[in-house]
N, C-alpha and C positions, 0 to 999 in steps of 0.2 A: 597576443594570443587572436587577434583581431587582422591582423600583418601578417602572423605567420598560417593559416587560413587559409583566407585570399589568398596566397603564394601557392602556398601548395596546390587549391584546389580554383587554382585559375589557369585554362586548357595554353596560354598562350607562352609563358613562361615558364613552366612544366608540364609540357606534355604527356611525358608517364609518368603516374601520381606513384610515390613511396609503396613500397611492396603494405608496409606497418598500419598506409592508413584504411583501406582495403580488404574485405575476405579475409583476413590472416583468422589464426589459432587463436592468439591474446583477447581478440576483440568478443569471440565466441566465447571464452573463457570469463570477460570481464562481465560477461549480458549474464550466463550463466550462475555461476559462483553467488556473487550476492543474493540470488534469489533463492540456492538452495537453503542457506545460512537460519532462516525462519522458518524455516522447514524444520532441520536438526529441534528447534527451540518448539515448537509448535504442537508437533507429532505427540511427543511426552507430558506435555503440556495436560493435551487431551486423554490420553488414556490416565493420566492423574485424577482424571476430574472422575470417566468413566472409575476406574477404581476407587475412590470416595463418596460416588453417588452423586457429585455435585448433580451432575448432566443428566440424570434420572429424575430424584428427587424435585417436588414442583413448587414452588417457593407459597410458604404463607401469606401472604401478600401481594396481590397484581395492583399493577397506580395504572390511574386511568386519569390521562391529561383535562380536561375541559379549558377550549378555548373560547372566552367571549369577545365579543367589540359592542363594544357603549360609546356610539356616542363618537369612532372614528378610535378608541382607546381597547387595543387591545389589554385581554386582560386573562394572566393564565393563571392557571391554579391543578393542585398533582390532589387528587380522593383516594386514596387503601380500600381495595376492595375485598374484605376475604371471601 
């Protein structure tokens, strides 16, 4: 792969770059298509959360993270507050 890339991007051996390397439609499709797949998955899930009331209801317990430093040792604990 390194030799292939070096060959196609070397100006002396290949002064005219290949058409498939720069600015083609396939490059735009390869970039946009993978980013739209999570959107098609996430939008129905957000709608499902809102319809079930999960996004609106408040949690019964909220977590509070406490970090203590005793003689260079970090001690962490989670406290649940109602």
